[in-house]
C-alpha positions in Angstrom: 51.5 1.6 -5.8 47.8 0.5 -5.6 47.5 2.5 -2.3 48.9 5.6 -3.9 46.4 5.3 -6.8 43.5 4.9 -4.4 44.6 7.9 -2.4 44.9 9.9 -5.6 41.4 8.9 -6.7 40.0 9.9 -3.3 41.7 13.3 -3.5 40.2 13.7 -7.0 36.7 13.0 -5.6 37.3 15.5 -2.8 38.3 18.2 -5.2 35.8 20.8 -6.5 36.1 19.4 -10.0 35.5 15.9 -8.8 32.5 16.9 -6.7 31.0 18.9 -9.6 31.4 15.9 -11.9 29.9 13.7 -9.3 27.0 16.1 -8.9 26.5 16.3 -12.7 26.5 12.5 -12.8 23.9 12.3 -10.1 21.8 14.9 -11.9 22.0 12.8 -15.1 20.9 9.7 -13.2 18.1 11.6 -11.6 17.0 13.0 -14.9 17.2 9.5 -16.5 15.1 8.1 -13.7 12.6 10.9 -14.1 12.4 10.5 -17.9 12.1 6.7 -17.6 9.4 7.0 -14.9 7.4 9.3 -17.1 7.9 7.1 -20.1 6.8 4.1 -18.1 3.7 5.9 -16.8 2.7 7.4 -20.2 3.5 4.2 -22.1 1.6 2.1 -19.6 -1.5 4.3 -20.0 -1.3 4.2 -23.8 -0.8 0.4 -23.7 -3.8 -0.1 -21.5 -6.0 2.1 -23.6 -4.9 0.4 -26.9 -5.2 -3.1 -25.5 -8.5 -2.3 -23.9 -9.9 -0.9 -27.1 -8.8 -4.0 -29.0 -10.4 -6.2 -26.3 -13.6 -4.2 -26.5 -13.7 -4.6 -30.3 -13.0 -8.3 -30.2 -15.5 -8.9 -27.4 -18.3 -7.2 -29.3 -17.4 -9.2 -32.5 -17.5 -12.5 -30.5 -20.8 -11.6 -28.8 -22.4 -10.7 -32.1 -21.2 -13.9 -33.8 -22.4 -16.2 -30.9 -25.7 -14.3 -30.8 -26.0 -14.9 -34.6 -25.2 -18.6 -34.0 -27.9 -18.9 -31.3 -30.5 -16.9 -33.4 -29.9 -19.2 -36.4 -30.5 -22.3 -34.3 -33.7 -20.7 -32.9 -34.8 -19.9 -36.5 -34.0 -23.4 -37.7 -36.1 -24.9 -34.9 -39.0 -22.5 -35.6 -39.0 -23.5 -39.2 -39.2 -27.2 -38.2 -41.9 -26.3 -35.7 -44.0 -24.8 -38.5 -43.5 -28.0 -40.6 -44.7 -30.1 -37.7 -47.7 -27.8 -36.9 -49.8 -29.5 -34.2 -49.2 -33.0 -35.5 -48.8 -35.4 -32.6 -48.4 -38.7 -34.5 -45.1 -40.2 -33.5 -44.3 -41.8 -36.9 -45.2 -38.6 -38.7 -43.0 -36.6 -36.3 -40.0 -38.9 -36.9 -40.6 -38.9 -40.7 -40.5 -35.1 -40.7 -37.3 -35.1 -38.6 -35.6 -37.6 -40.9 -36.4 -35.4 -43.8 -34.6 -32.5 -42.2 -31.1 -34.0 -41.8 -29.7 -30.6 -42.6 -30.5 -29.5 -39.1 -27.8 -31.9 -37.9 -25.2 -29.4 -39.1 -26.5 -27.2 -36.3 -27.3 -29.8 -33.6 -26.0 -33.2 -32.4 -29.5 -34.4 -32.1 -33.2 -33.2 -32.2 -35.9 -34.2 -29.7 -39.6 -33.6 -29.6 -41.5 -33.7 -26.2 -45.2 -33.6 -25.5 -47.0 -31.3 -23.1 -46.1 -33.6 -20.2 -42.4 -33.3 -20.9 -42.0 -36.9 -22.3 -39.7 -37.4 -25.3 -41.9 -38.8 -28.1 -39.5 -38.5 -31.0 -35.8 -38.0 -31.7 -33.4 -37.9 -34.6 -31.0 -39.5 -35.0 -32.5 -42.3 -33.0 -30.6 -42.9 -29.7 -31.5 -46.0 -27.7 -33.2 -45.1 -24.5 -33.9 -41.4 -25.4 -37.5 -41.8 -26.4 -39.7 -41.9 -23.3 -37.4 -39.8 -21.2 -39.2 -37.6 -18.7 -38.1 -33.9 -18.8 -40.9 -32.3 -16.8 -38.7 -31.8 -13.8 -35.8 -30.2 -15.7 -35.2 -26.5 -15.8 -35.4 -26.1 -19.5 -38.9 -27.7 -19.7 -40.2 -25.5 -16.9 -38.8 -22.4 -18.7 -40.2 -23.4 -22.1 -43.6 -24.2 -20.5 -43.7 -21.1 -18.4 -42.4 -18.5 -20.8 -43.4 -20.2 -24.1 -40.4 -18.4 -25.7 -37.3 -19.9 -27.2 -34.8 -20.8 -24.5 -31.2 -22.1 -24.1 -30.8 -24.4 -21.2 -28.2 -24.5 -18.5 -25.3 -26.8 -19.4 -25.6 -30.5 -18.5 -23.7 -33.7 -19.2 -25.2 -36.0 -21.8 -26.2 -39.5 -20.5 -24.9 -41.3 -23.6 -22.1 -39.1 -24.8 -20.9 -38.0 -21.3 -20.1 -34.6 -22.9 -21.1 -31.1 -21.8 -24.3 -30.1 -23.7 -26.9 -27.4 -23.9 -30.4 -27.7 -25.3 -31.7 -25.0 -27.6 -35.5 -25.3 -27.4 -38.6 -23.7 -28.9 -42.1 -24.3 -27.5 -44.9 -26.0 -29.5 -48.3 -24.4 -29.3 -51.7 -25.3 -30.8 -54.0 -22.9 -32.6 -55.3 -21.6 -29.3 -51.8 -20.8 -28.2 -51.7 -23.6 -25.6 -48.4 -25.3 -24.8 -48.3 -28.9 -26.3 -44.6 -29.6 -25.9 -41.3 -28.5 -27.3 -38.7 -29.1 -30.0 -35.1 -29.2 -28.7 -31.8 -29.2 -30.5 -28.9 -30.7 -28.5 -25.7 -28.7 -28.9 -22.2 -30.0 -27.8 -20.1 -27.4 -26.0 -17.0 -29.1 -27.4 -17.9 -29.5 -31.1 -21.2 -27.8 -31.7 -19.7 -24.9 -33.6 -21.1 -22.3 -31.2 -17.6 -21.4 -29.9 -15.5 -22.1 -33.0 -14.6 -18.4 -33.3 -13.4 -18.4 -29.7 -10.7 -21.0 -30.4 -9.3 -18.8 -33.1 -8.9 -15.7 -30.9 -5.3 -14.8 -30.4 -4.3 -12.5 -27.5 -0.6 -13.2 -27.3 0.6 -16.2 -25.3 -1.5 -15.8 -22.2 -4.7 -13.9 -23.3 -7.9 -16.0 -23.8 -11.7 -15.8 -24.2 -14.4 -17.4 -22.1 -18.2 -17.8 -22.1 -20.3 -18.4 -19.0 -24.0 -18.5 -18.2 -25.6 -15.7 -16.2 -26.0 -18.3 -13.4 -22.2 -18.6 -13.2 -21.5 -21.9 -15.1 -18.6 -22.0 -17.5 -19.6 -22.9 -21.1 -16.2 -22.3 -22.8 -12.7 -21.9 -21.4 -9.2 -22.8 -22.8 -8.9 -25.1 -19.7 -11.3 -27.9 -20.7 -11.6 -29.1 -17.1 -13.5 -25.9 -16.1 -16.3 -26.4 -18.7 -19.7 -27.1 -17.1 -18.3 -26.1 -13.7 -19.2 -23.1 -11.5 -16.9 -20.1 -11.8 -14.3 -20.4 -9.0 -13.5 -17.5 -6.7 -16.2 -15.3 -8.2 -16.0 -12.9 -5.2 -12.4 -12.1 -6.2 -13.5 -10.5 -9.5 -16.2 -7.8 -9.0 -16.3 -7.0 -12.8 -17.3 -10.6 -13.6 -20.0 -10.5 -11.0 -21.4 -7.3 -12.6 -21.2 -8.9 -16.1 -23.3 -11.9 -14.8 -25.9 -9.4 -13.7 -26.1 -8.0 -17.2 -23.4 -5.3 -17.3 -21.3 -4.8 -20.4 -17.9 -3.0 -20.2 -14.2 -3.4 -19.4 -11.7 -2.8 -16.6 -8.8 -4.2 -14.7 -9.3 -7.0 -12.2 -7.8 -10.3 -11.1 -8.2 -13.7 -12.8 -9.0 -17.0 -11.2 -5.3 -17.6 -10.5 -4.9 -14.2 -8.9 -3.1 -12.5 -11.8 -4.1 -8.9 -12.6 -5.6 -8.7 -16.2 -7.4 -6.4 -18.6 -10.9 -7.6 -19.0 -13.8 -6.9 -21.4 -17.4 -8.3 -21.2 -20.3 -8.4 -23.6 -23.8 -10.0 -23.3 -25.3 -12.7 -25.5 -28.8 -11.7 -24.8 -30.8 -14.6 -26.5 -29.0 -17.2 -24.4 -28.4 -15.1 -21.2 -24.7 -15.8 -21.6 -21.7 -13.6 -21.0 -18.6 -13.6 -23.2 -15.3 -12.2 -21.7 -11.8 -11.6 -23.1 -8.9 -11.5 -20.7 -5.3 -10.2 -21.2 -2.9 -10.5 -18.3 -1.3 -7.2 -17.4 2.2 -8.7 -17.4 1.7 -9.6 -21.1 0.3 -6.2 -22.0 3.3 -4.5 -20.3 6.0 -6.8 -21.8 6.7 -4.6 -24.9 7.0 -1.5 -22.7 9.4 -3.2 -20.3 11.7 -4.1 -23.1 11.6 -0.6 -24.4 12.3 0.9 -21.0 15.3 -1.5 -20.6 16.7 -0.4 -24.0 16.2 3.2 -23.2 18.0 2.8 -19.9 21.0 1.3 -21.5 21.1 3.9 -24.2 21.1 6.6 -21.4 23.9 4.8 -19.5 26.1 4.6 -22.6 25.5 8.3 -23.4 26.3 9.3 -19.8 29.6 7.3 -19.9 30.6 8.8 -23.2 29.9 12.3 -21.8 32.1 11.9 -18.8 35.5 12.7 -20.5 34.0 15.8 -22.1 32.5 17.0 -18.8 35.8 16.5 -17.1 37.6 18.5 -19.7 34.9 21.2 -19.7 35.1 21.5 -15.9 38.9 21.8 -16.0 38.5 24.7 -18.4 35.9 26.4 -16.3 37.8 26.0 -13.1 41.1 27.4 -14.4 40.5 30.9 -12.9 39.7 29.2 -9.6 43.2 27.7 -9.6 44.6 31.1 -10.3 42.7 32.5 -7.4 44.1 29.8 -5.1 47.6 30.6 -6.2 47.2 34.4 -5.7 45.7 34.0 -2.3 48.7 31.9 -1.3 51.0 34.7 -2.5 49.0 37.3 -0.5 49.4 35.1 2.6 53.2 34.9 2.0 53.3 38.7 1.6 54.3 38.6 -2.1 51.3 40.7 -3.2 48.7 42.9 -1.6 45.6 42.0 -3.5 44.3 39.3 -5.9 43.6 40.2 -9.5 41.8 37.8 -11.9 41.4 38.1 -15.6 38.1 36.3 -15.9 34.5 37.0 -17.0 33.0 34.8 -14.3 31.1 37.2 -12.1 31.2 34.8 -9.1 35.0 34.6 -9.1 35.3 38.3 -9.6 33.0 38.8 -6.6 35.1 36.4 -4.5 38.2 38.3 -5.5 36.6 41.6 -4.5 35.3 40.2 -1.2 38.7 38.7 -0.4 40.5 42.0 -1.1 38.0 43.8 1.1 38.4 41.3 3.9 42.2 41.5 3.6 42.1 45.3 3.9 40.0 45.0 7.0 42.3 42.3 8.4 45.3 44.6 7.9 43.5 47.3 9.8 42.4 45.1 12.7 45.9 43.7 13.1 47.1 47.2 14.1 44.2 48.1 16.3 42.5 45.6 18.7 39.8 48.1 19.5 38.8 48.3 15.9 38.9 44.5 15.7 36.6 44.2 18.7 34.3 46.8 17.2 34.2 44.7 14.0 33.3 41.6 16.0 30.6 43.5 17.8 29.1 44.6 14.5 29.2 41.0 13.2 27.5 39.7 16.3 24.8 42.4 16.0 24.2 41.6 12.3 24.2 37.8 12.7 20.8 36.1 12.2 22.0 33.5 14.6 21.7 33.9 18.4 25.1 34.7 19.8 26.5 35.7 23.2 29.8 36.6 24.9 30.7 35.5 28.5 33.7 36.3 30.7 35.8 33.8 32.6 33.7 34.4 35.7 30.8 32.7 33.9 28.7 35.9 33.5 27.2 36.6 30.1 28.2 40.1 29.2 26.7 40.4 25.7 23.7 39.0 23.8 23.1 39.9 20.2 19.6 41.1 19.0 18.9 37.7 17.4 19.4 35.9 20.7 17.3 38.5 22.7 14.5 37.9 20.2 14.7 34.1 20.5 14.5 34.3 24.3 11.9 37.0 24.3 13.9 39.2 26.8 15.3 42.7 26.7 19.0 43.6 26.8 18.7 45.0 30.4 17.1 41.9 31.9 19.3 40.6 34.7 21.0 37.3 34.1 19.6 35.9 37.4 16.1 36.6 36.1 16.2 34.8 32.8 18.2 31.9 34.2 15.1 31.0 36.2 13.3 30.5 32.9 15.5 27.5 32.0 13.5 24.3 32.6 14.0 22.9 36.1 15.0 19.5 34.8 17.8 21.0 32.6 19.1 23.7 34.8 21.4 21.7 37.1 23.0 19.8 34.3 23.6 22.9 32.3 25.2 24.7 35.3 27.6 21.8 35.9 28.7 21.6 32.3 29.1 25.4 32.2 31.4 25.3 35.2 33.4 22.5 33.7 33.9 24.4 30.5 35.1 27.5 32.3 37.5 25.5 34.4 38.9 23.2 31.7 38.7 25.5 28.6 36.7 22.8 26.7 33.7 23.6 24.5 30.3 23.9 26.1 27.7 21.9 24.1 24.3 21.4 25.5 20.6 21.1 24.5 18.1 22.5 27.0 14.5 23.8 27.3 13.8 27.5 27.9 10.4 28.8 28.9 9.7 32.2 27.5 7.6 34.8 29.2 4.6 34.0 27.0 4.9 30.3 28.4 6.2 29.0 25.0 8.8 26.2 25.6 11.8 26.3 23.3 14.4 23.7 22.7 17.8 25.5 22.4 21.1 24.1 21.0 24.0 26.0 22.6 27.7 25.7 21.5 30.2 28.0 23.2 34.0 28.0 22.7 36.8 29.7 24.8 38.4 32.6 22.8 41.7 33.8 24.3 42.1 37.4 23.1 43.5 40.0 25.4 45.0 43.4 25.2 45.8 45.6 28.3 44.7 42.8 30.6 41.3 42.3 29.0 40.1 38.7 28.2 37.3 38.0 25.7 36.2 34.8 27.5 33.7 32.5 25.7 31.7 33.1 22.5 28.6 31.0 22.0 26.0 30.3 19.3 22.4 29.5 20.2 20.0 27.8 17.7 16.3 27.3 18.1 15.7 23.6 17.4 12.2 23.4 18.8 10.6 22.5 15.4 13.2 19.8 14.8 12.7 18.2 18.3 8.9 18.3 17.8 9.3 16.6 14.4 11.6 14.0 15.9 9.1 13.3 18.7 6.3 13.1 16.1 8.3 10.7 14.0 9.0 8.5 17.0 5.3 8.4 17.9 4.3 7.6 14.3 6.8 4.8 14.1 5.2 3.0 17.0 1.5 3.8 16.6 -1.4 2.8 14.4 -2.6 5.9 12.4 -6.2 4.8 12.4 -6.8 4.1 16.1 -3.9 5.9 17.8 -3.0 2.6 19.6 0.4 1.0 19.5 1.3 -0.8 16.3 3.0 -4.2 16.2 6.5 -2.6 16.4 5.7 -0.4 19.4 3.9 -3.3 21.2 6.8 -5.7 20.7 9.2 -3.2 22.2 7.1 -2.9 25.3 6.7 -6.6 25.4 10.4 -7.0 25.3 10.9 -4.5 28.2 8.2 -6.2 30.3 9.7 -9.6 29.7 13.2 -8.3 30.7 11.7 -7.0 33.9 10.0 -10.4 34.5 13.3 -12.2 34.0 15.2 -9.9 36.4 12.6 -9.3 39.1 9.8 -11.9 38.5 7.4 -9.0 38.1 4.2 -10.6 36.9 2.7 -9.4 33.6 -0.3 -10.7 31.7 -1.1 -10.7 28.0 -4.5 -10.5 26.2 -5.0 -11.2 22.5 -8.2 -11.0 20.6 -9.8 -10.4 17.3 -13.2 -9.2 16.3 -16.0 -11.7 15.7 -18.5 -10.8 12.9 -16.3 -7.9 11.7 -16.1 -9.0 8.0 -19.8 -8.2 7.2 -19.2 -4.6 8.4 -16.5 -4.1 5.8 -18.4 -6.1 3.1 -21.8 -4.5 3.5 -21.1 -1.1 5.1 -17.8 -0.4 3.4 -14.3 0.2 4.8 -15.2 3.6 6.2 -17.8 2.0 8.5 -15.3 -0.7 9.4 -12.7 2.0 10.3 -15.3 3.8 12.5 -16.0 0.5 14.3 -12.2 -0.1 14.9 -11.8 3.5 16.3 -14.7 3.0 18.7 -13.4 -0.3 19.9 -9.9 1.2 20.4 -11.4 4.0 22.5 -13.4 1.6 24.7 -10.5 -0.8 25.2 -8.1 2.0 26.1 -10.8 3.3 28.5 -11.3 -0.1 30.2 -7.7 -0.9 30.9 -5.3 0.8 33.4 -3.1 3.8 32.5 0.0 1.6 32.9 -1.3 -1.0 30.4 -0.4 -1.0 26.7 -3.0 -1.5 24.0 -2.0 -2.4 20.4 -3.7 -3.0 17.1 -1.6 -5.8 15.6 -3.2 -5.4 12.2 -6.6 -5.8 10.6 -9.1 -6.6 13.4 -6.4 -8.2 15.7 -5.7 -6.5 19.0 -3.4 -7.2 22.0 -3.1 -5.8 25.5 0.0 -6.0 27.8 -0.8 -5.7 31.5 2.4 -5.0 33.4 2.5 -5.9 37.1 -0.8 -7.7 36.8 -1.8 -11.1 38.2 -3.6 -13.7 36.1 -6.8 -13.3 38.1 -6.8 -9.5 37.5 -6.2 -10.2 33.8 -9.3 -12.5 33.8 -11.5 -9.7 35.2 -10.1 -7.1 32.7 -10.7 -9.5 29.8 -14.2 -10.1 30.9 -14.9 -6.4 31.2 -13.4 -5.8 27.7 -15.6 -8.5 26.3 -18.7 -7.0 27.9 -17.9 -3.4 26.9 -17.1 -4.2 23.3 -20.3 -6.2 22.9 -22.3 -3.0 23.6 -20.6 -1.1 20.8 -22.7 -0.7 17.6 -22.4 1.2 14.3 -25.4 2.0 12.0 -25.7 2.5 8.3 -28.9 2.8 6.2 -31.0 1.6 9.2 -29.0 -1.5 9.8 -27.1 -2.0 13.1 -23.7 -3.8 13.2 -22.1 -5.2 16.4 -19.1 -7.4 17.1 -17.9 -9.6 19.9 -14.5 -10.6 21.2 -12.8 -14.0 21.4 -10.1 -13.3 24.0 -7.0 -15.4 24.8 -5.4 -14.7 28.2 -2.0 -15.8 29.5 1.0 -14.5 31.5 4.8 -14.7 31.3 6.1 -18.0 32.5 9.4 -19.1 33.9 9.8 -21.6 31.0 9.3 -18.9 28.4 12.5 -18.3 26.4 11.1 -15.1 25.0 7.9 -13.0 24.8 7.1 -14.8 21.6 6.2 -17.9 23.6 3.6 -15.9 25.5 2.3 -14.3 22.3 1.8 -17.8 20.7 0.1 -19.0 23.9 -2.3 -16.1 23.9 -3.0 -16.4 20.2 -3.8 -20.1 20.6 -6.2 -19.3 23.4 -7.9 -16.7 21.2 -8.4 -19.3 18.5 -9.7 -21.7 21.1 -12.2 -19.1 22.3 -13.4 -18.6 18.7 -13.8 -22.3 18.3 -16.0 -22.5 21.4 -18.5 -20.3 19.7 -16.9 -16.8 19.9 -17.7 -14.1 22.5 -15.8 -15.8 25.2 -12.5 -15.7 27.2 -10.1 -18.6 27.3 -7.2 -18.8 29.8 -4.0 -20.7 28.9 -1.2 -20.9 31.5 1.3 -23.8 31.1 2.0 -24.3 34.8 -1.6 -24.0 35.9 -3.6 -25.8 33.2 -6.5 -26.5 35.4 -7.3 -22.7 35.7 -9.0 -22.9 32.3 -11.9 -24.5 33.9 -12.8 -21.4 35.8 -14.7 -20.0 32.8 -16.8 -23.2 32.5 -18.2 -23.0 36.0 
């Protein structure tokens, strides 16, 4: 019962109605994928723009607020500086400080230093702070040198053991000479400078951060990072630009490697940078949910539409069933022609065509000459190359399409154009042709044909025996010829691209491993020696970093050309990936391999590329080995050559290291 149902369902799928329904279903799925893809792309762009605008707005607000906080502290210290004037009496200074307790709402403490950088007064009094020497500290040097308000680099307080910054203003006498400074100590944890940052809400994963232009973190949700240098700064070019004074936004990676939307603004009075960060996965989360819901809505609609489509197709195909029935009646002789009552032009055209063919068939049944004439006209009109051959093996007819393909005229002798078949294919084609004539089986062959204009074609030939005779005449074989040159060229190109590196034209990892496997198989069967070189480029990274990837690619191409030139024609050179290369030397002894490796090292060291007046060169660290009887696979030799390459790099680069398990003492040859 179950088998019968399965067969019935398979028959339904093979029917025209089933295939049309399947095609419509596939079209609906394709349309759904297209719509969802467009919705995703458009939605993602809109989300990025909206979130980036919000980040930009919040960043500017935060920068303005922190700037205002810093300016207020500068102004408060300037007012205190005016009260102190040029007074240098310690008791008077401390009395003035004690009368300005309101400043402690801005600062954790206030200190006054003389022109030599010694702390002469502080408030509130902290044991051990008076008398401290600050002349060697960066903020004293900046205040003394610029004589402008300054915010120090973050430091850890000796008493509080907390991250702090000092907001300082210089003290000057009536002649404008520097006589010390007034500094307010601000805690990065509780000083109020970054109170607004703690209130910023950017979903569950978004956050704000502040850093100095020198690259030290002042505020971060992860407290352990405060007062520490920014990790992995090279991995975020936008942050590097912001530390140099740039303001803007973009998409880059965070410290933990996640991609995020980022916006930066400058806090100019303090030389700080404030940044807001929103991980891309969080920004895209609402869109992902919307796409999922849209997909399921589409699936439900498609399922609900299936019964309606099945019914509609059944109605549309009713005339086709009538056509099938009438054709069967024509075949059984119950009617002469088909006649359909339908408005479908396609089916009407099919009926007209069938009636016409049936009339012609009736005429050809009574007259073989007319049938042969009809066949002749079909062959002449066919866009495919076609021919007719007798049972003696001679081709008696070629249609115009075939003559055009071969580039010959109708009166060209068969012996003449047979010589244009490629010599490597001629014998095999003749043997197969004789076998088909003798056995009556199909002739199927692909061969190369050289036209008179020296263009080589790939031809696909399929000939079948046709047994038609009247009055002792046999038709023989009828064949079809297709020009498959373009397809063969495309297949050859695809095979080449699958095993070659597009940048250098050398073998890629896949192509190289196939040749390694073949060479290793030969070694196991016949003990044919083969050597293996592996190396990467020393000092290649600065070319990419300073000159750009285009310059790096040019260096790789030049190296590939030189390496391919230095080795033998039978050798196989591969770019394994990045700046890693390998060379397989079939039928090569280890001593020959050493010489080849040394010549490669010398040749590559002479290659140079230039950009903006600067010359870049590289060297090679080469590992050399050969297949060994103890190797279980070529991977053992690869690992051995790779280890030797790393050893060469560890010895100072630009060297060759030999590693052969059974002859370990040979490695000393390069040390002599």
